[in-house]
MARMI-517780 format. One record per residue: x, y, z of N, C-alpha, C in turn; residue number from 1. Coordinates in Angstrom, 1 decimal, padded with zeros to 4 digits. Layout:
<pafis>
+--------+--------+--------+--------+--------+--------+--------+--------+--------+-----+
:    n.x :    n.y :    n.z :   ca.x :   ca.y :   ca.z :    c.x :    c.y :    c.z : num :
+--------+--------+--------+--------+--------+--------+--------+--------+--------+-----+
:      X :      Y :      Z :      X :      Y :      Z :      X :      Y :      Z : NUM :
...
+--------+--------+--------+--------+--------+--------+--------+--------+--------+-----+
</pafis>
This chain:
<pafis>
+--------+--------+--------+--------+--------+--------+--------+--------+--------+-----+
:    n.x :    n.y :    n.z :   ca.x :   ca.y :   ca.z :    c.x :    c.y :    c.z : num :
+--------+--------+--------+--------+--------+--------+--------+--------+--------+-----+
:  070.0 :  050.0 :  060.5 :  068.8 :  050.6 :  059.9 :  068.3 :  051.7 :  060.9 :   1 :
:  067.9 :  052.8 :  060.4 :  067.4 :  053.9 :  061.2 :  065.8 :  053.7 :  061.3 :   2 :
:  065.3 :  054.1 :  062.5 :  063.9 :  054.1 :  062.7 :  063.2 :  055.2 :  061.9 :   3 :
:  064.0 :  056.1 :  061.3 :  063.5 :  057.3 :  060.6 :  063.1 :  057.0 :  059.1 :   4 :
:  063.2 :  055.7 :  058.7 :  062.9 :  055.4 :  057.3 :  061.5 :  055.7 :  057.0 :   5 :
:  061.3 :  056.1 :  055.7 :  060.0 :  056.4 :  055.2 :  059.1 :  055.1 :  055.2 :   6 :
:  057.9 :  055.2 :  055.9 :  057.1 :  054.0 :  055.9 :  056.8 :  053.4 :  054.6 :   7 :
:  056.6 :  054.2 :  053.6 :  056.3 :  053.7 :  052.2 :  057.5 :  053.0 :  051.7 :   8 :
:  058.7 :  053.5 :  051.9 :  059.9 :  052.8 :  051.5 :  060.1 :  051.4 :  052.2 :   9 :
:  059.8 :  051.4 :  053.5 :  059.8 :  050.1 :  054.2 :  058.8 :  049.2 :  053.7 :  10 :
:  057.6 :  049.6 :  053.4 :  056.6 :  048.8 :  052.8 :  057.0 :  048.2 :  051.5 :  11 :
:  057.6 :  049.0 :  050.6 :  058.1 :  048.5 :  049.3 :  059.2 :  047.4 :  049.5 :  12 :
:  060.2 :  047.7 :  050.3 :  061.3 :  046.8 :  050.6 :  060.7 :  045.5 :  051.1 :  13 :
:  059.8 :  045.6 :  052.1 :  059.2 :  044.4 :  052.7 :  058.5 :  043.5 :  051.6 :  14 :
:  057.7 :  044.2 :  050.8 :  056.9 :  043.5 :  049.8 :  057.9 :  042.8 :  048.8 :  15 :
:  058.9 :  043.5 :  048.4 :  059.8 :  042.9 :  047.4 :  060.6 :  041.7 :  048.0 :  16 :
:  061.0 :  041.9 :  049.3 :  061.7 :  040.8 :  050.0 :  060.9 :  039.6 :  050.1 :  17 :
:  059.6 :  039.8 :  050.5 :  058.7 :  038.6 :  050.7 :  058.4 :  038.0 :  049.3 :  18 :
:  058.2 :  038.7 :  048.3 :  058.0 :  038.1 :  046.9 :  059.2 :  037.4 :  046.5 :  19 :
:  060.4 :  037.9 :  046.7 :  061.6 :  037.2 :  046.3 :  061.8 :  035.9 :  047.1 :  20 :
:  061.5 :  035.9 :  048.4 :  061.6 :  034.7 :  049.2 :  060.6 :  033.7 :  048.8 :  21 :
:  059.4 :  034.1 :  048.5 :  058.3 :  033.2 :  048.1 :  058.7 :  032.5 :  046.7 :  22 :
:  059.2 :  033.3 :  045.8 :  059.6 :  032.8 :  044.5 :  060.8 :  031.8 :  044.7 :  23 :
:  061.7 :  032.1 :  045.6 :  062.8 :  031.2 :  045.8 :  062.4 :  029.9 :  046.4 :  24 :
:  061.5 :  030.0 :  047.4 :  060.9 :  028.8 :  048.0 :  060.2 :  027.9 :  047.0 :  25 :
:  059.5 :  028.5 :  046.1 :  058.8 :  027.8 :  045.1 :  059.8 :  027.1 :  044.2 :  26 :
:  060.8 :  027.8 :  043.8 :  061.8 :  027.3 :  042.9 :  062.6 :  026.1 :  043.6 :  27 :
:  063.1 :  026.4 :  044.8 :  063.8 :  025.4 :  045.5 :  063.0 :  024.2 :  046.0 :  28 :
:  061.7 :  024.4 :  046.1 :  060.8 :  023.3 :  046.5 :  060.3 :  022.5 :  045.3 :  29 :
:  060.7 :  022.9 :  044.1 :  060.3 :  022.2 :  042.9 :  058.9 :  022.5 :  042.5 :  30 :
:  058.3 :  023.5 :  043.1 :  057.0 :  023.9 :  042.7 :  056.9 :  024.4 :  041.3 :  31 :
:  057.9 :  025.2 :  040.9 :  057.9 :  025.8 :  039.6 :  058.1 :  024.8 :  038.5 :  32 :
:  058.7 :  023.7 :  038.8 :  059.0 :  022.6 :  037.8 :  058.0 :  021.4 :  038.0 :  33 :
:  057.0 :  021.5 :  038.9 :  056.1 :  020.4 :  039.1 :  055.1 :  020.3 :  038.0 :  34 :
:  054.9 :  021.3 :  037.2 :  053.9 :  021.3 :  036.2 :  052.5 :  021.7 :  036.6 :  35 :
:  052.4 :  022.1 :  037.9 :  051.1 :  022.5 :  038.4 :  051.2 :  024.0 :  038.8 :  36 :
:  050.1 :  024.7 :  038.7 :  050.0 :  026.1 :  039.0 :  050.0 :  026.2 :  040.6 :  37 :
:  050.2 :  027.4 :  041.0 :  050.2 :  027.7 :  042.4 :  048.7 :  027.5 :  042.9 :  38 :
:  047.7 :  027.9 :  042.1 :  046.3 :  027.6 :  042.5 :  046.0 :  026.2 :  042.7 :  39 :
:  046.5 :  025.3 :  041.8 :  046.3 :  023.9 :  041.8 :  046.9 :  023.3 :  043.1 :  40 :
:  048.2 :  023.7 :  043.4 :  048.9 :  023.2 :  044.5 :  048.2 :  023.8 :  045.8 :  41 :
:  047.6 :  025.0 :  045.8 :  046.9 :  025.5 :  046.9 :  045.7 :  024.6 :  047.2 :  42 :
:  045.0 :  024.2 :  046.2 :  043.9 :  023.3 :  046.4 :  044.3 :  022.0 :  047.0 :  43 :
:  045.4 :  021.4 :  046.5 :  045.9 :  020.2 :  047.0 :  046.3 :  020.4 :  048.5 :  44 :
:  047.0 :  021.4 :  048.8 :  047.4 :  021.7 :  050.2 :  046.1 :  021.8 :  051.1 :  45 :
:  045.2 :  022.5 :  050.6 :  044.0 :  022.7 :  051.4 :  043.3 :  021.4 :  051.8 :  46 :
:  043.1 :  020.5 :  050.8 :  042.4 :  019.3 :  051.1 :  043.2 :  018.3 :  051.9 :  47 :
:  044.6 :  018.5 :  051.9 :  045.4 :  017.7 :  052.7 :  045.4 :  018.2 :  054.2 :  48 :
:  045.5 :  019.5 :  054.3 :  045.5 :  020.2 :  055.6 :  044.2 :  020.2 :  056.3 :  49 :
:  043.2 :  020.6 :  055.5 :  041.8 :  020.9 :  056.1 :  040.8 :  019.8 :  055.9 :  50 :
:  041.2 :  018.8 :  055.1 :  040.3 :  017.7 :  054.8 :  039.4 :  017.9 :  053.6 :  51 :
:  038.6 :  016.9 :  053.2 :  037.8 :  017.0 :  052.0 :  036.9 :  018.3 :  052.0 :  52 :
:  036.7 :  018.8 :  050.8 :  035.8 :  020.0 :  050.7 :  035.1 :  020.0 :  049.3 :  53 :
:  034.0 :  020.7 :  049.3 :  033.4 :  020.8 :  048.0 :  034.0 :  021.9 :  047.2 :  54 :
:  033.8 :  021.9 :  045.9 :  034.3 :  023.0 :  045.0 :  033.7 :  024.3 :  045.4 :  55 :
:  032.4 :  024.3 :  045.7 :  031.7 :  025.5 :  046.1 :  032.3 :  026.1 :  047.3 :  56 :
:  032.6 :  025.3 :  048.3 :  033.2 :  025.8 :  049.6 :  034.6 :  026.4 :  049.3 :  57 :
:  035.4 :  025.7 :  048.5 :  036.7 :  026.2 :  048.2 :  036.6 :  027.5 :  047.4 :  58 :
:  035.7 :  027.6 :  046.5 :  035.6 :  028.8 :  045.7 :  035.2 :  030.0 :  046.5 :  59 :
:  034.2 :  029.8 :  047.4 :  033.8 :  030.8 :  048.3 :  035.0 :  031.3 :  049.2 :  60 :
:  035.7 :  030.3 :  049.8 :  036.8 :  030.7 :  050.7 :  037.9 :  031.4 :  050.0 :  61 :
:  038.2 :  031.0 :  048.7 :  039.3 :  031.6 :  048.0 :  038.9 :  032.8 :  047.2 :  62 :
:  037.6 :  033.2 :  047.2 :  037.0 :  034.3 :  046.4 :  037.3 :  034.2 :  044.9 :  63 :
:  037.1 :  033.0 :  044.4 :  037.2 :  032.7 :  043.0 :  035.9 :  032.0 :  042.5 :  64 :
:  035.8 :  031.9 :  041.2 :  034.6 :  031.2 :  040.7 :  034.7 :  029.7 :  040.9 :  65 :
:  033.5 :  029.1 :  040.9 :  033.5 :  027.6 :  041.0 :  034.1 :  027.0 :  039.8 :  66 :
:  034.0 :  027.7 :  038.6 :  034.6 :  027.2 :  037.4 :  036.1 :  027.2 :  037.5 :  67 :
:  036.7 :  028.2 :  038.1 :  038.2 :  028.2 :  038.3 :  038.6 :  027.1 :  039.2 :  68 :
:  037.9 :  026.8 :  040.3 :  038.2 :  025.7 :  041.1 :  038.0 :  024.4 :  040.4 :  69 :
:  036.9 :  024.3 :  039.6 :  036.7 :  023.0 :  038.8 :  037.8 :  022.7 :  037.8 :  70 :
:  038.3 :  023.8 :  037.2 :  039.4 :  023.6 :  036.2 :  040.7 :  023.1 :  037.0 :  71 :
:  041.0 :  023.6 :  038.1 :  042.1 :  023.2 :  038.9 :  041.9 :  021.8 :  039.4 :  72 :
:  040.8 :  021.5 :  039.9 :  040.5 :  020.2 :  040.4 :  040.6 :  019.1 :  039.3 :  73 :
:  040.1 :  019.5 :  038.1 :  040.2 :  018.6 :  036.9 :  041.6 :  018.2 :  036.6 :  74 :
:  042.5 :  019.2 :  036.6 :  043.9 :  018.9 :  036.3 :  044.5 :  018.0 :  037.4 :  75 :
:  044.2 :  018.3 :  038.7 :  044.7 :  017.5 :  039.8 :  044.1 :  016.1 :  039.7 :  76 :
:  042.9 :  015.9 :  039.3 :  042.3 :  014.6 :  039.2 :  043.0 :  013.8 :  038.1 :  77 :
:  043.2 :  014.5 :  037.0 :  043.8 :  013.8 :  035.8 :  045.2 :  013.3 :  036.2 :  78 :
:  045.9 :  014.0 :  037.1 :  047.2 :  013.7 :  037.5 :  047.2 :  012.6 :  038.6 :  79 :
:  046.0 :  012.3 :  039.1 :  045.9 :  011.3 :  040.2 :  046.2 :  011.9 :  041.6 :  80 :
:  046.1 :  013.2 :  041.7 :  046.5 :  013.8 :  043.0 :  045.3 :  014.0 :  043.9 :  81 :
:  044.1 :  014.2 :  043.4 :  042.9 :  014.3 :  044.2 :  041.8 :  013.4 :  043.6 :  82 :
:  040.8 :  013.2 :  044.4 :  039.6 :  012.4 :  043.9 :  038.4 :  013.0 :  044.5 :  83 :
:  037.3 :  012.7 :  043.8 :  036.0 :  013.1 :  044.3 :  035.1 :  012.0 :  044.8 :  84 :
:  034.5 :  012.2 :  045.9 :  033.6 :  011.2 :  046.5 :  032.3 :  011.9 :  046.9 :  85 :
:  031.2 :  011.2 :  046.8 :  029.9 :  011.7 :  047.2 :  029.9 :  011.9 :  048.7 :  86 :
:  029.4 :  013.0 :  049.2 :  029.2 :  013.2 :  050.6 :  028.2 :  012.3 :  051.2 :  87 :
:  028.6 :  011.5 :  052.2 :  027.7 :  010.6 :  052.9 :  026.5 :  011.2 :  053.4 :  88 :
:  026.6 :  012.5 :  053.9 :  025.5 :  013.2 :  054.5 :  024.6 :  013.8 :  053.5 :  89 :
:  025.1 :  014.1 :  052.3 :  024.3 :  014.8 :  051.3 :  024.9 :  014.3 :  049.9 :  90 :
:  024.3 :  013.3 :  049.4 :  024.8 :  012.7 :  048.2 :  024.8 :  013.6 :  046.9 :  91 :
:  024.3 :  014.8 :  047.0 :  024.3 :  015.7 :  045.9 :  025.7 :  016.4 :  045.9 :  92 :
:  026.4 :  016.4 :  047.0 :  027.7 :  017.1 :  047.1 :  028.8 :  016.2 :  046.8 :  93 :
:  029.8 :  016.7 :  046.1 :  031.0 :  015.9 :  045.8 :  032.2 :  016.5 :  046.6 :  94 :
:  032.8 :  015.7 :  047.4 :  033.9 :  016.1 :  048.3 :  035.2 :  015.8 :  047.6 :  95 :
:  036.0 :  016.8 :  047.5 :  037.4 :  016.6 :  046.9 :  038.3 :  016.3 :  048.0 :  96 :
:  039.1 :  015.2 :  047.8 :  040.1 :  014.9 :  048.8 :  041.4 :  014.5 :  048.1 :  97 :
:  042.5 :  014.5 :  048.8 :  043.8 :  014.1 :  048.3 :  044.0 :  012.6 :  048.2 :  98 :
:  044.6 :  012.1 :  047.2 :  045.0 :  010.7 :  047.1 :  046.3 :  010.5 :  047.8 :  99 :
:  046.7 :  009.2 :  047.9 :  048.0 :  008.9 :  048.5 :  049.1 :  009.6 :  047.6 : 100 :
:  049.0 :  009.5 :  046.3 :  049.9 :  010.1 :  045.4 :  050.0 :  011.6 :  045.6 : 101 :
:  048.9 :  012.2 :  045.8 :  048.8 :  013.7 :  046.1 :  049.5 :  014.0 :  047.4 : 102 :
:  049.3 :  013.2 :  048.4 :  049.9 :  013.5 :  049.7 :  051.4 :  013.3 :  049.6 : 103 :
:  051.8 :  012.3 :  048.9 :  053.3 :  012.0 :  048.8 :  054.0 :  013.2 :  048.0 : 104 :
:  053.3 :  013.6 :  046.9 :  053.9 :  014.7 :  046.2 :  054.0 :  016.0 :  047.0 : 105 :
:  052.9 :  016.3 :  047.7 :  052.9 :  017.5 :  048.6 :  054.0 :  017.4 :  049.6 : 106 :
:  054.1 :  016.2 :  050.2 :  055.1 :  016.0 :  051.3 :  056.6 :  016.2 :  050.7 : 107 :
:  056.8 :  015.7 :  049.5 :  058.1 :  015.9 :  048.8 :  058.4 :  017.4 :  048.6 : 108 :
:  057.4 :  018.1 :  048.0 :  057.6 :  019.5 :  047.7 :  057.9 :  020.3 :  049.0 : 109 :
:  057.1 :  020.0 :  050.0 :  057.3 :  020.7 :  051.3 :  058.7 :  020.4 :  051.9 : 110 :
:  059.1 :  019.1 :  051.9 :  060.4 :  018.7 :  052.5 :  061.5 :  019.4 :  051.7 : 111 :
:  061.4 :  019.5 :  050.4 :  062.5 :  020.2 :  049.6 :  062.6 :  021.6 :  050.0 : 112 :
:  061.4 :  022.3 :  050.1 :  061.4 :  023.7 :  050.4 :  061.9 :  023.9 :  051.8 : 113 :
:  061.6 :  023.1 :  052.8 :  062.0 :  023.3 :  054.1 :  063.5 :  023.0 :  054.3 : 114 :
:  064.0 :  022.0 :  053.5 :  065.4 :  021.7 :  053.6 :  066.2 :  022.9 :  053.0 : 115 :
:  065.8 :  023.5 :  051.9 :  066.5 :  024.6 :  051.4 :  066.5 :  025.8 :  052.4 : 116 :
:  065.3 :  026.1 :  053.0 :  065.2 :  027.2 :  053.9 :  066.1 :  026.9 :  055.1 : 117 :
:  066.1 :  025.7 :  055.7 :  067.0 :  025.4 :  056.8 :  068.4 :  025.7 :  056.5 : 118 :
:  068.9 :  025.2 :  055.3 :  070.3 :  025.4 :  054.9 :  070.5 :  026.9 :  054.6 : 119 :
:  069.6 :  027.6 :  054.1 :  069.8 :  029.0 :  053.8 :  069.9 :  029.8 :  055.1 : 120 :
:  069.1 :  029.5 :  056.1 :  069.2 :  030.1 :  057.4 :  070.6 :  029.8 :  058.0 : 121 :
:  071.0 :  028.6 :  058.0 :  072.3 :  028.2 :  058.5 :  073.5 :  029.0 :  057.8 : 122 :
:  073.3 :  029.2 :  056.5 :  074.4 :  029.8 :  055.7 :  074.4 :  031.3 :  055.9 : 123 :
:  073.3 :  032.0 :  056.2 :  073.2 :  033.4 :  056.1 :  073.0 :  034.0 :  057.5 : 124 :
:  072.3 :  033.4 :  058.4 :  071.9 :  033.9 :  059.7 :  072.9 :  033.4 :  060.8 : 125 :
:  073.7 :  034.2 :  061.3 :  074.7 :  033.8 :  062.3 :  074.0 :  033.6 :  063.6 : 126 :
:  074.7 :  032.9 :  064.5 :  074.1 :  032.6 :  065.8 :  073.7 :  033.9 :  066.6 : 127 :
:  074.4 :  035.0 :  066.4 :  074.1 :  036.2 :  067.0 :  072.8 :  036.9 :  066.4 : 128 :
:  072.4 :  036.4 :  065.3 :  071.3 :  037.0 :  064.6 :  070.0 :  036.2 :  064.7 : 129 :
:  070.1 :  035.0 :  065.4 :  068.9 :  034.1 :  065.4 :  067.8 :  034.8 :  066.2 : 130 :
:  068.1 :  035.5 :  067.3 :  067.0 :  036.2 :  068.0 :  066.4 :  037.2 :  067.1 : 131 :
:  067.2 :  038.0 :  066.3 :  066.6 :  039.0 :  065.4 :  065.7 :  038.3 :  064.4 : 132 :
:  066.0 :  037.1 :  063.9 :  065.2 :  036.4 :  063.0 :  063.9 :  036.0 :  063.7 : 133 :
:  063.9 :  035.6 :  064.9 :  062.7 :  035.2 :  065.7 :  061.8 :  036.4 :  065.8 : 134 :
:  062.4 :  037.6 :  066.1 :  061.6 :  038.8 :  066.2 :  061.0 :  039.2 :  064.9 : 135 :
:  061.8 :  039.1 :  063.8 :  061.3 :  039.4 :  062.5 :  060.1 :  038.5 :  062.1 : 136 :
:  060.2 :  037.2 :  062.4 :  059.1 :  036.3 :  062.2 :  057.9 :  036.6 :  062.9 : 137 :
:  058.0 :  037.0 :  064.2 :  056.9 :  037.4 :  065.0 :  056.2 :  038.7 :  064.4 : 138 :
:  057.0 :  039.6 :  063.9 :  056.5 :  040.8 :  063.3 :  055.7 :  040.5 :  062.0 : 139 :
:  056.3 :  039.6 :  061.2 :  055.6 :  039.2 :  060.0 :  054.3 :  038.5 :  060.3 : 140 :
:  054.3 :  037.6 :  061.3 :  053.0 :  036.9 :  061.7 :  052.0 :  038.0 :  062.1 : 141 :
:  052.4 :  039.0 :  062.8 :  051.5 :  040.0 :  063.2 :  051.0 :  040.8 :  062.0 : 142 :
:  051.9 :  041.1 :  061.1 :  051.4 :  041.8 :  059.9 :  050.4 :  041.0 :  059.1 : 143 :
:  050.7 :  039.7 :  059.0 :  049.8 :  038.8 :  058.2 :  048.4 :  038.7 :  058.9 : 144 :
:  048.4 :  038.9 :  060.2 :  047.1 :  038.7 :  060.8 :  046.4 :  040.0 :  061.2 : 145 :
:  046.9 :  041.2 :  060.8 :  046.3 :  042.4 :  061.2 :  045.0 :  042.6 :  060.5 : 146 :
:  044.1 :  043.2 :  061.2 :  042.8 :  043.6 :  060.7 :  042.7 :  045.2 :  060.8 : 147 :
:  042.7 :  045.8 :  059.6 :  042.7 :  047.3 :  059.6 :  041.3 :  047.8 :  059.5 : 148 :
:  040.3 :  047.0 :  059.8 :  039.0 :  047.5 :  059.8 :  038.7 :  048.4 :  060.9 : 149 :
:  037.4 :  048.8 :  061.1 :  037.0 :  049.7 :  062.1 :  037.4 :  049.2 :  063.5 : 150 :
:  037.9 :  050.1 :  064.3 :  038.3 :  049.7 :  065.6 :  039.7 :  049.1 :  065.7 : 151 :
:  040.5 :  049.1 :  064.6 :  041.8 :  048.6 :  064.6 :  042.7 :  049.4 :  065.6 : 152 :
:  043.6 :  048.8 :  066.3 :  044.5 :  049.4 :  067.2 :  045.8 :  049.8 :  066.5 : 153 :
:  046.2 :  051.0 :  066.6 :  047.4 :  051.5 :  066.0 :  048.4 :  051.9 :  067.1 : 154 :
:  049.7 :  051.8 :  066.9 :  050.7 :  052.2 :  067.8 :  051.3 :  053.5 :  067.4 : 155 :
+--------+--------+--------+--------+--------+--------+--------+--------+--------+-----+
</pafis>
């Protein structure tokens, strides 16, 4: 690949590649056949990784309405994946947390996805390309974390 590629073309190719990989990871991880939406699974992931949270906190953090969070939480509760408990410090607040069933399902989905990705890397990325993959991952992490606000540093 030449360094002279049009930045817009590079941006489009990167965007398409990331979308395709995300879709494939969802498919291979069983997410698309789980019966749950990406939003619902994101809520489950959040309460597993970050701990119990209120619907209001999740809505604010995700920039969605409390109603949208409530609908997703209701579906997860009905499936037995999350539960609500009163906050010990403030009994007016309901904290949403994952159940054992929710944790097990999330663990299974994650393991399937990671197993597929591990096999795909072994099948497609040769030993001589592993360093290139590491560099690409570092670049993707930097892109994901960039702040283009005032004072952003450009090269």
